[in-house]
ROLOFI-447875 format. One line per field, with one value per residue (C-alpha): x, y, z. Coordinates in steps of 0.5 Angstrom, whole numbers, plus 2048, in hexadecimal, padded with zeros to 3 digits. Last residue first. Layout:
// ROLOFI-447875
x <- c(X/...)
y <- c(Y/...)
z <- c(Z/...)
This chain:
// ROLOFI-447875
x <- c(809/802/7FC/7FE/7F7/7F9/7FD/7F7/7FA/7FC/803/807/803/803/80B/80B/806/80B/811/80D/80B/812/814/818/81B/81D/823/828/82F/834/834/82D/82A/824/823/821/81B/819/81E/81E/825/823/81D/81E/824/821/81C/821/825/820/81D/824/828/828/826/82B/82B/82B/82B/82C/832/832/82B/829/827/82E/82F/829/82C/827/82B/82A/826/82A/82E/834/835/837/839/838/83D/83B/835/82E/82D/826/826/822/81C/817/81A/820/823/822/821/81C/815/817/81D/818/813/819/81C/815/813/81A/81A/813/814/81A/821/825/82C/831/82F/831/82C/830/82B/827/82C/830/82B/827/822/81B/817/810/80D/806/808/806/807/80E/810/80D/810/817/816/814/81A/81E/822/829/82D/82C/827/820/81D/816/817/814/80F/812/819/81E/823/828/82C/827/820/81E/818/818/812/812/813/816/813/816/81C/81E/81E/819/81B/816/818/817/817/812/815/817/810/80F/80A/807/800/7FB/7F5/7F4/7FB/7FD/7F6/7F9/800/7FC/7F8/7FE/800/802/7FC/7FA/800/803/7FD/7FF/806/804/800/805/80A/805/803/80A/80D/807/808/80F/80F/80A/80F/80F/808/808/801/803/80B/80A/805/809/80F/80C/809/80F/812/80D/808/803/7FE/7F8/7FB/7FF/7FA/7F6/7FC/7FE/7F6/7F6/7FC/7FA/7F3/7F7/7FA/7F4/7F1/7F7/7F8/7FA/7F7/7F6/7EF/7F1/7F8/7FE/7FC/800/806/801/7FE/800/800/7F9/7F6/7F4/7F0/7E9/7ED/7F2/7EC/7E9/7EF/7F0/7E8/7E9/7EF/7EC/7E7/7EC/7F0/7EA/7E8/7EF/7F0/7E9/7EB/7F2/7F0/7EB/7F1/7F6/7F1/7F1/7EB/7EB/7E5/7E3/7E1/7E7/7E7/7E0/7DD/7E2/7E2/7DA/7DC/7E1/7DE/7D7/7DA/7DE/7D9/7D4/7D9/7DB/7D4/7D3/7DA/7D7/7D1/7D5/7DA/7D4/7D1/7D7/7DE/7E2/7E9/7EF/7F3/7F2/7ED/7F0/7F6/7F3/7EF/7F5/7F9/7F3/7ED/7E8/7E2/7E1/7DF/7E3/7E1/7E1/7DD/7DF/7DC/7E1/7DF/7D8/7DB/7DC/7E3/7E6/7E9/7ED/7EC/7F2/7F2/7F3/7EB/7E9/7EF/7ED/7E6/7E8/7EC/7E6/7E1/7DC/7D5/7D8/7DA/7D3/7CF/7C8/7CC/7D0/7CB/7C7/7CE/7D2/7CC/7CB/7D2/7D3/7CD/7CF/7D6/7D3/7CF/7D5/7D9/7D3/7D7/7DB/7D4/7D3/7D8/7DF/7E3/7DD/7DE/7E6/7E5/7E0/7E5/7EB/7E7/7E5/7EC/7F0/7EB/7EB/7F3/7F3/7EE/7F2/7F8/7F5/7F2/7F9/7FC/7F7/7F8/800/7FE/7FA/800/805/801/804/80A/807/806/807/803/806/7FF/7FE/7FD/7FC/7F6/7F5/7FC/801/801/801/7F9/7F6/7F4/7F7/7FD/800/807/807/804/80A/80F/80C/80D/814/816/813/817/81E/81D/81B/821/826/823/823/82A/82B/828/820/81E/817/814/80D/80D/814/818/812/80F/816/816/80F/810/816/811/80B/806/801/7FF/804/80A/806/806/80D/810/80C/80F/816/815/812/818/81C/817/819/820/81D/819/81E/81B/818/81D/824/81F/81D/817/814/815/810/80A/80C/80E/807/804/807/805/7FE/7FF/802/7FC/7F8/7F9/7F8/7F1/7ED/7E7/7E1/7DD/7DB/7D9/7DF/7E4/7E2/7E1/7E8/7EB/7E8/7EA/7F2/7F1/7EE/7F3/7F9/7F6/7F5/7FC/7FF/801/7FD/7FD/801/802/809/80C/813/812/810/80A/808/809/805/7FF/7FE/7FF/7FA/7F4/7EE/7EC/7F0/7F2/7EB/7ED/7E8/7E1/7E1/7E5/7E2/7DB/7DD/7DF/7D9/7D4/7D8/7D7/7D0/7CE/7D1/7CE/7C7/7C8/7CA/7C4/7C0/7C3/7C3/7BB/7B9/7BD/7BA/7B3/7B5/7B8/7BE/7C1/7BA/7B7/7B7/7BB/7C2/7C0/7BF/7C5/7C9/7CC/7D3/7D3/7CF/7D5/7D3/7D4/7CC/7CB/7D1/7CF/7D6/7D7/7DE/7DE/7E3/7E6/7DF/7DF/7E6/7E4/7DE/7E1/7E2/7E0/7D9/7DB/7D5/7D0/7D6/7D2/7CF/7CF/7D2/7D6/7DA/7DD/7DE/7E2/7E7/7E8/7E9/7EE/7F2/7F2/7F5/7FA/7FC/7FC/801/805/806/808/80D/810/810/814/819/819/81B/820/824/824/826/82C/831/82E/82E/835/837/833/836/83D/83B/839/840/844/846/849/842/842/844/840/83A/83B/83D/836/832/836/834/82D/82D/82F/82A/824/827/828/821/81D/816/810/80A/803/804/80A/811/816/81D/81C/817/81A/81F/826/82B/82C/831/830/832/830/82E/834/83A/83F/83E/841/83E/842/848/84E/84B/84A/851/853/84F/851/84E/848/844/844/843/83C/838/83C/83B/834/833/838/835/82E/830/834/82E/829/82D/830/82E/834/835/830/830/837/838/832/834/83B/837/834/83A/83E/838/838/840/840/83A/83E/844/841/83D/844/847/841/842/849)
y <- c(7D3/7D3/7CF/7C9/7C5/7C2/7BD/7BA/7B6/7AF/7B2/7B0/7B4/7BA/7B9/7B9/7BF/7C3/7C1/7C3/7C9/7CB/7CA/7C4/7C5/7C0/7BD/7C2/7BF/7BE/7B6/7B7/7BD/7C0/7C7/7CA/7CF/7D4/7D2/7D4/7D2/7CE/7CB/7CA/7C7/7C2/7C0/7BF/7BB/7B6/7B6/7B2/7B5/7B0/7B5/7B9/7C0/7C7/7CE/7D3/7D7/7DB/7DE/7E2/7E9/7ED/7E8/7EB/7EE/7EF/7EF/7F4/7F2/7EE/7F1/7F4/7ED/7ED/7E7/7E8/7E5/7E7/7E2/7E2/7E4/7E6/7E6/7EC/7E9/7ED/7F3/7F7/7FC/802/800/803/800/7F9/7F9/7FB/7F5/7F0/7F2/7F2/7EB/7E8/7EA/7E8/7E1/7E0/7DE/7D8/7D6/7D3/7CC/7C7/7C4/7C2/7C2/7C7/7CC/7CF/7CF/7D4/7D1/7D5/7D9/7D9/7D5/7D6/7D4/7D5/7DD/7DC/7D8/7DC/7E2/7DF/7DD/7E4/7E7/7E2/7DC/7D9/7DC/7D9/7D5/7D5/7CF/7CC/7C5/7BF/7BB/7B6/7B7/7B1/7AE/7A9/7A4/79E/7A1/7A5/7A9/7B1/7B5/7BC/7BF/7BC/7B7/7B0/7B3/7B6/7AF/7AC/7A9/7AC/7AE/7B6/7B9/7BF/7C5/7C9/7C9/7CB/7D0/7D0/7D3/7CE/7D2/7CB/7CA/7D1/7D0/7C9/7CD/7D2/7CD/7C9/7C3/7BC/7B9/7B4/7B3/7BA/7BD/7B8/7BA/7C1/7C1/7BE/7C3/7C9/7C6/7C4/7CB/7CF/7CB/7CC/7D3/7D5/7D9/7DE/7E0/7E7/7E5/7E6/7E6/7DF/7DD/7E0/7DC/7D6/7D7/7D9/7D2/7CE/7CF/7CA/7CF/7CC/7C7/7CD/7D2/7CC/7CB/7D2/7D4/7CE/7D0/7D7/7D4/7CF/7D5/7D8/7D2/7D3/7CE/7D0/7CC/7D0/7CE/7C6/7C8/7CA/7C7/7C6/7C2/7BD/7BB/7B4/7B3/7B3/7B8/7BD/7B9/7BD/7C3/7C0/7BD/7C3/7C7/7C2/7C3/7CB/7CA/7C5/7CB/7D0/7CC/7CB/7D2/7D4/7CF/7D2/7D9/7D8/7D5/7DB/7E0/7DD/7DC/7E2/7E5/7EB/7EA/7E5/7DF/7DA/7D9/7DA/7D3/7D0/7D5/7D4/7CD/7CE/7D4/7D1/7CA/7CE/7D4/7CE/7CB/7D2/7D3/7CD/7CE/7D5/7D2/7CD/7D3/7D7/7D1/7D1/7CE/7CB/7CE/7D1/7D7/7DE/7E0/7DB/7DF/7E6/7E3/7E0/7E7/7EB/7EE/7EB/7EF/7EB/7E5/7DF/7D8/7D9/7D5/7D6/7DA/7DD/7DB/7DD/7E4/7E7/7E9/7EE/7E9/7E6/7E1/7E0/7E2/7DE/7DD/7E4/7E7/7E1/7E4/7EB/7E9/7E5/7EB/7E9/7E6/7DF/7DF/7E3/7DE/7E0/7E5/7E0/7DC/7E1/7E5/7DF/7DD/7E4/7E5/7DE/7E0/7E7/7E4/7DF/7E4/7E8/7E2/7E0/7DD/7D8/7D5/7D2/7CD/7CB/7D0/7D0/7C9/7C9/7CE/7CA/7C4/7C8/7CB/7C4/7C1/7C6/7C7/7BF/7BF/7C5/7C3/7BC/7C0/7C4/7BE/7BB/7C1/7C2/7BB/7BC/7C2/7BE/7B9/7BF/7C1/7BC/7C0/7C6/7CD/7D4/7DA/7E0/7E4/7EA/7E7/7EB/7EB/7F1/7F2/7F7/7F8/7FF/7FE/803/7FE/802/804/809/808/801/800/804/801/7FA/7FC/7FE/7F8/7F4/7F7/7F7/7EF/7EE/7F2/7EE/7E7/7EA/7EB/7E4/7E1/7DF/7DC/7D9/7DD/7DB/7D7/7D6/7DC/7E1/7DE/7DE/7E6/7E7/7E3/7E8/7EE/7EB/7F0/7EB/7EE/7F4/7EF/7EA/7EF/7F2/7EB/7EA/7F1/7EE/7E9/7EE/7F2/7EC/7EA/7F1/7EE/7E8/7EC/7F2/7F8/7FB/7F8/7FC/801/803/807/801/7FD/802/7FF/7F8/7F8/7FC/7F6/7F1/7F5/7F4/7ED/7EB/7EF/7EB/7E5/7E9/7EC/7E6/7E2/7DF/7E5/7EA/7F0/7F4/7EF/7EF/7F7/7F8/7F3/7F6/7FD/7FA/7F5/7FB/800/7FB/7F7/7FE/800/7F9/7F3/7EE/7F3/7EE/7E7/7E5/7DF/7DE/7DA/7E1/7E1/7DA/7DC/7E2/7DF/7DA/7E0/7E4/7E3/7E3/7E9/7EF/7EC/7EE/7F5/7FB/7F8/7F1/7F3/7F9/7F6/7F0/7F4/7F9/7F3/7F0/7F7/7F7/7F0/7F1/7F8/7F4/7EE/7F3/7F7/7F1/7EF/7F6/7F6/7F0/7F0/7F7/7F4/7EE/7F3/7F7/7FD/801/803/80A/809/80A/806/800/801/801/807/808/80E/80A/805/7FE/7FA/7F8/7FA/7FE/803/807/80E/810/812/812/80B/808/80B/808/801/802/805/80C/810/811/816/818/812/80C/807/801/7F9/7F9/7FF/7FB/7F8/7FE/801/7FB/7FA/802/802/7FC/7FD/804/801/7FC/801/805/7FF/7FD/803/804/7FD/7FE/805/802/7FC/801/805/7FE/7FC/803/803/800/803/80A/80A/807/80D/812/80F/810/817/819/816/810/80C/809/806/7FF/7FF/801/7FC/7F6/7F8/7F7/7F1/7EE/7F0/7ED/7E6/7E6/7E8/7E2/7DD/7DE/7DE/7E0/7DC/7DE/7E0/7E7/7E8/7E9/7EE/7ED/7F2/7F7/7FD/7FB/7FA/800/801/7FC/7F7/7F1/7EB/7E6/7E7/7EB/7E6/7E4/7EA/7F1/7F4/7F2/7F6/7F7/7EF/7EE/7F3/7EF/7E8/7E2/7E6/7E8/7E2/7DE/7E3/7DD/7D8/7DC/7DD/7D5/7D4/7DA/7D7/7D0/7D3/7D8/7D2/7CD/7C7/7C3/7BF/7BA/7B4/7B6/7B5/7B1/7B4/7BB/7B9/7B6/7BD/7C1/7BD/7BD/7C5/7C6/7C1/7C5/7CC/7C9/7C6/7CD/7D1/7CC/7CD/7D5/7D4)
z <- c(7E6/7E7/7E8/7EC/7ED/7E6/7EA/7EE/7F4/7F5/7F9/7F3/7EE/7F3/7F3/7EB/7EB/7EF/7EB/7E4/7E7/7E9/7E2/7DF/7D8/7D3/7CF/7CD/7CC/7D0/7D0/7D2/7D5/7D9/7DA/7E1/7E3/7E8/7ED/7F4/7F5/7FB/7F9/7F2/7F3/7F8/7F4/7EE/7F3/7F5/7EE/7EC/7E7/7E1/7DC/7DD/7E1/7DF/7E2/7DD/7DC/7D6/7D8/7D2/7D2/7D1/7CA/7C7/7C0/7BB/7B4/7AF/7A9/7A3/79D/7A1/7A5/7AC/7B0/7B7/7BC/7C3/7C3/7C4/7BD/7BA/7B3/7B0/7AB/7B0/7AF/7B3/7AF/7B4/7BB/7BF/7BD/7BB/7C0/7C6/7C4/7C3/7CA/7CD/7CA/7CC/7D3/7D4/7D1/7D5/7D2/7D3/7D2/7CC/7CC/7C7/7C3/7BD/7B8/7BA/7BB/7C0/7C5/7C9/7CE/7CE/7D4/7D7/7D2/7CF/7C8/7C1/7C2/7C5/7BF/7BA/7BD/7BD/7B5/7B4/7B7/7B3/7B5/7B4/7B9/7C0/7BE/7C2/7C5/7C6/7C8/7C3/7C5/7C6/7C7/7C5/7C9/7C6/7CA/7C9/7C7/7CC/7CD/7CF/7D3/7D0/7D6/7DC/7E1/7DF/7DC/7E3/7E6/7EB/7F2/7F7/7FE/7FD/804/806/80A/803/801/7FA/7F8/7F1/7F3/7F2/7F6/7FA/7FB/7FE/802/805/806/80A/80E/810/80C/80E/810/816/819/817/81C/821/821/820/826/82B/829/82A/831/834/831/835/83B/83B/839/83F/843/83D/83E/83B/837/830/831/834/82F/829/82C/82C/825/822/824/822/81C/81A/818/81A/81F/822/822/826/82B/82C/82E/832/836/838/83A/83E/841/843/847/84C/851/858/85D/864/868/868/86A/867/861/85A/85E/861/85A/859/860/860/866/861/85D/85C/85B/856/852/853/850/84A/848/848/844/83F/83E/83E/839/834/834/833/82D/82A/82B/828/822/821/823/81E/818/814/810/80B/807/801/805/807/80E/810/80F/813/818/819/81B/821/823/824/827/82C/82E/830/834/837/839/83C/840/842/845/849/84B/84D/852/856/855/85B/85C/859/85C/85A/85F/865/864/865/86B/86E/86E/871/86E/872/870/86A/86D/86D/86B/864/85F/858/853/84F/848/84A/84B/852/851/856/85A/854/84F/84A/843/83D/83C/83D/838/833/833/832/82C/829/82A/82F/82C/82C/834/836/832/82F/82A/826/823/81F/81E/81B/817/814/813/80F/80B/809/807/803/800/7FE/7FB/7F6/7F1/7F5/7F8/7F0/7F2/7F1/7F5/7FB/7FB/7FB/801/805/804/806/80C/80E/80D/811/816/818/818/81C/821/822/823/828/82C/82C/82F/834/836/836/83B/83F/840/841/847/84C/84B/84E/84C/850/850/84D/84B/847/841/83A/836/832/82F/82E/835/839/83A/836/830/82B/82E/828/82B/82C/825/822/827/824/81D/81E/822/81C/817/81B/81C/815/813/817/814/80D/80E/810/80A/80A/803/803/809/80B/811/815/813/813/819/81D/81B/81D/824/825/824/828/829/826/820/820/820/81B/816/817/816/80F/80E/80F/80A/805/805/804/7FE/7FB/7FA/7F6/7F2/7F0/7ED/7F3/7F8/7F5/7F2/7F9/7FA/7F6/7FD/801/7FD/7FE/805/806/803/807/80D/80B/809/810/813/810/815/81B/819/81B/819/81C/81A/81F/819/81C/81A/813/813/816/812/80B/80D/80D/807/803/804/803/7FD/7FA/7FB/7F8/7FB/7F7/7F1/7ED/7F0/7EE/7F2/7F5/7FB/7FF/7FA/7FC/803/802/7FF/804/809/806/80B/807/802/800/7F9/7F7/7F8/7F6/7F5/7F7/7FD/7FF/7FE/803/808/807/808/80E/812/810/812/819/81A/818/81C/822/821/821/828/82B/829/82C/832/834/833/837/83D/83E/83C/83B/835/832/82B/82E/834/830/82C/832/835/838/83D/842/843/843/849/84A/851/852/84D/84C/84E/84C/845/83F/840/83F/838/837/838/834/82E/82D/827/829/82E/833/832/831/82C/82D/82B/824/825/82A/824/820/825/826/81F/81E/823/821/81A/81B/820/81B/815/819/81B/814/811/817/815/80E/80E/813/80E/808/80C/80E/807/804/809/804/7FD/800/802/7FB/7F8/7FC/7FB/7F3/7F4/7F8/7F2/7EE/7F4/7F5/7EE/7EF/7F5/7F1/7EC/7F1/7F4/7ED/7EC/7F2/7F1/7EA/7ED/7F2/7ED/7E8/7ED/7F0/7EA/7EB/7EA/7E6/7E8/7E5/7E0/7E2/7E2/7DF/7D9/7DA/7D7/7D1/7D3/7D2/7D9/7DB/7E0/7DD/7E1/7DC/7D7/7DA/7DA/7D3/7D0/7CF/7D5/7D2/7D5/7DC/7DC/7DA/7E0/7E5/7E3/7E7/7EB/7E5/7E1/7E8/7E9/7E7/7EB/7F1/7F0/7F0/7F6/7FA/7F9/7FB/801/803/802/806/805/7FE/7FB/800/7FF/7F7/7F6/7F0/7ED/7EE/7EC/7E5/7E5/7E6/7E1/7DB/7DC/7DC/7D6/7D2/7D4/7D1/7CB/7CA/7CA/7C5/7C0/7C1/7C0)
């Protein structure tokens, strides 16, 4: 009977695999459909006959998904730096849910448990959203205060930043436009507000504060949480694809990342805190998921909470709840069912509401740079918008290649052994070169706010030095219209353009060396700053061309007269920010939504779409990967990108382990595959197999002669089960036979047998050796497989893991296969 069952099982696997080969062009549709097909197959035994299943709880129907409480603790969990089995976890959760529904009628307590299970997901994402909003509010307030601390302090209330300090007084020094309550460090030491001596003192203390903040950030990361460095988005993408990194989303990482972000941004480095917000929110999601066993004990379900948390992170970073949901869907999430979309939206909403209640910037908006104008744009301007998109794509491609080259050098040289010294050197150079230029001295968010803004009658900065023909006492409609229209630039704008050009070069270069150092560092804001500078400069150039050629028929609809042309350089800065960020990250849909939520410029969607799409096209033409995918590859993470196409014609037999050689119709394995038999190996022999190999799991076969496949058992589960049995079960010794079947032959003269059927997966995913790798890659992508077993004529031939697939793809793309470090 046992042999008959195995023959039938092998025939089913062979037929299914051959069916995949024959229908390889139509076998893969959507992630949800494939997951439902696979988990439906796993649960078929339970659904086919409810009554028989309830009578035979220990039959073959309750193998992998067994939810009984007598399993050893730790079974079904994963080791650090390993990939989860999506199918296993999803099927286990569905069986858990079926168990709850079945017991719902047993009493009030079971009804309460069922209700708790139903709303636990919504409660969890609500808590995550609230926590993310609170963290963002605290970080924004702290970073703003410490950034202003580099230049001075509020004399009467030191806890106020510069803007808040000036709100509290009514007397303002008109000559230098600084409120008298705000004291520069030169004044605090008895000097004056202006003059050479004051400049030197303020310059020196600016550098001292910057180095001190950067040193504290680096020490916090080095001592308390090394995982808190960087932006965290590459690792979050990898974790959401099913990879385990213990401690990366822990409480110490959350605390260190939050404090480190404030210190790093306050140091004036060319980095932002918006990217790390995704990491902070994901830490909140991981911590709160343990309050609900439904998510805390199931890695696949936990990733639904982490996807929602990623949306909340972008929501609080940019004040863009809808953009956050789309960012999670487009950029970071690997498995995104519809219910996760709803919960992500709710989580982003809760986070934005909490942050809005805190109002960290005091402007009734969630972000610092919110545009107040609604000037029209013209169809002719699509030409410079496309140009900006091209430049954004070129910059993004250059930045990715240069940053990856520098990070690879850091990783493979002695520089990587001195992270704190590197942070201090980068901070010293940044502070030294930033202070003389007013645009690089500014906080990056304030710089973007200035660049995307419009010059009004009250602005008398260099950037708004236009030659107006009306005096200020002519306060009529014509005067106000003239003050907001385009005209010839003055000397101040020329000076500002030179300073902006220097700032563009400086920020473009220094960000290459800053992103990747061992402190919390984001890339969104520096990339947007580079694009905004570039866009503002192009916008001023277009403005002057239109003003100088206002009589040209091509520009006639853009000018009412010589004095009244409507070109908004701030719009070009906004478009440039989107283009540069799109070139670096290769985002499209979510980027456009984030930008119009960020600036409030809903009417500028078309220019943003044009620039973002052009930027992506140019960037993709010069290099396929965005910055986050490039860092994933650099770190060797096992991330199988679902957006890439596999077009090669190799077969599973070319990639599997062990490799095979063919002699006619015979197939032999060389070297042999490490396997476990279902009923003939002792505990000692099984432990020897585990000690002599480092595999994550082992195929279980009928016998070494037949090689018919029975199932697959994970190394961790097997190790835990044997250890618990030796300690807790009477009669289990090293000579005990290990059984993975229901039929156990007991001999009174032999040691007690060890029954481990409940830990074996009786329905592992299998393919034949002739399955095209195109199909195999799609299976790993769509089903989230950890490994698949390869058979030939129904007999076990080899195994294919995610690492094997990734190394094969790297080899075909002329990359180093050994760069894939984890499985």
